[in-house]
C-alpha positions as CSV (number, residue, x, y, z in Angstrom):
1,M,11.0,2.5,0.7
2,F,7.8,2.7,2.5
3,L,5.6,0.2,4.2
4,I,1.9,1.4,4.0
5,N,-0.1,-0.7,6.5
6,L,-3.8,-0.5,6.1
7,T,-6.3,-1.7,8.8
8,Y,-9.9,-1.7,8.2
9,K,-12.2,0.3,10.4
10,K,-15.7,-0.5,9.0
11,P,-17.2,-4.1,8.4
12,L,-16.1,-6.0,5.5
13,S,-19.6,-5.5,3.7
14,E,-18.8,-1.7,3.4
15,V,-15.1,-2.5,2.4
16,D,-16.2,-5.1,-0.3
17,Q,-18.3,-2.3,-2.1
18,H,-14.9,-0.3,-2.7
19,V,-12.6,-3.4,-3.6
20,A,-12.9,-3.1,-7.3
21,E,-12.0,0.6,-7.2
22,H,-9.1,0.2,-4.7
23,M,-7.7,-2.6,-6.9
24,A,-7.7,-0.2,-10.0
25,F,-5.9,2.3,-7.7
26,V,-3.3,-0.4,-6.9
27,A,-2.8,-1.3,-10.4
28,A,-2.3,2.2,-11.5
29,H,0.5,2.7,-9.0
30,Y,2.2,-0.7,-10.1
31,V,2.0,0.7,-13.9
32,S,3.7,3.9,-12.5
33,G,6.6,1.9,-10.8
34,E,5.7,3.2,-7.5
35,F,4.3,-0.1,-5.7
36,L,6.5,-3.2,-5.6
37,L,4.4,-5.5,-3.4
38,S,1.0,-5.6,-2.0
39,G,-1.6,-7.9,-0.4
40,R,-4.3,-8.3,2.1
41,K,-3.8,-9.3,5.7
42,E,-4.8,-12.7,6.8
43,P,-7.1,-12.8,8.6
44,R,-8.7,-10.0,6.5
45,S,-8.2,-7.0,8.6
46,G,-6.6,-4.8,6.0
47,G,-3.7,-4.8,3.8
48,V,0.0,-4.0,3.1
49,I,1.7,-2.1,0.4
50,V,5.5,-1.7,-0.3
51,A,6.1,1.3,-2.3
52,K,9.0,2.8,-3.8
53,V,8.5,6.6,-3.7
54,A,10.8,9.6,-3.3
55,S,9.4,11.0,0.0
56,R,7.1,10.6,2.8
57,E,5.0,13.5,1.5
58,R,4.3,11.3,-1.9
59,A,3.4,8.4,0.1
60,E,0.8,10.5,2.0
61,Q,-0.3,11.9,-1.3
62,I,-0.9,8.2,-2.6
63,V,-2.7,7.1,0.5
64,R,-5.1,10.4,0.1
65,A,-6.0,9.1,-3.3
66,D,-7.0,5.6,-2.1
67,P,-10.6,4.8,-2.3
68,F,-10.5,3.3,0.8
69,F,-9.1,6.4,2.4
70,R,-11.7,8.6,0.7
71,E,-14.5,6.4,2.1
72,D,-12.8,6.4,5.6
73,L,-12.8,2.5,5.5
74,A,-9.2,2.2,6.8
75,T,-6.5,3.6,8.9
76,Y,-3.0,3.7,7.6
77,E,0.4,3.7,9.0
78,I,3.3,4.7,6.9
79,V,6.7,3.5,7.7
80,E,9.9,4.7,5.8
81,F,12.7,2.0,5.8
82,L,16.1,1.5,4.3
83,V,16.7,-1.9,2.5
84,A,19.6,-3.5,4.0
85,S,19.2,-7.1,3.2
86,T,17.3,-9.2,0.8
87,A,16.8,-12.6,-0.6
88,P,19.2,-13.0,-3.7
89,E,16.5,-12.6,-6.2
90,L,15.3,-9.2,-4.7
91,S,18.8,-7.9,-4.4
92,A,18.0,-5.1,-6.9
93,L,15.8,-3.5,-4.3
94,K,18.8,-2.4,-2.3
95,E,19.7,-0.1,-5.1
96,L,16.4,1.8,-5.3
């Protein structure tokens, strides 16, 4: 499992020009089953994605396909983690 932490490095006025394309990118990864959770940070300084992918290389490949990456709008931190505990309604995540 990977946590992908995006931090904007350009003004929101530039980010906003690419939000629709970024959201289509995110939606495609939900369809593929690779994204489990996502959302913007508050205050609005970036976003967070929880991804279920086979390798760090795949997580990096996904990041490189993000329109925000292509347009140099955000920095990305990729953190691999092993799910050890969950709320009862999320217990299936421990088996992924």
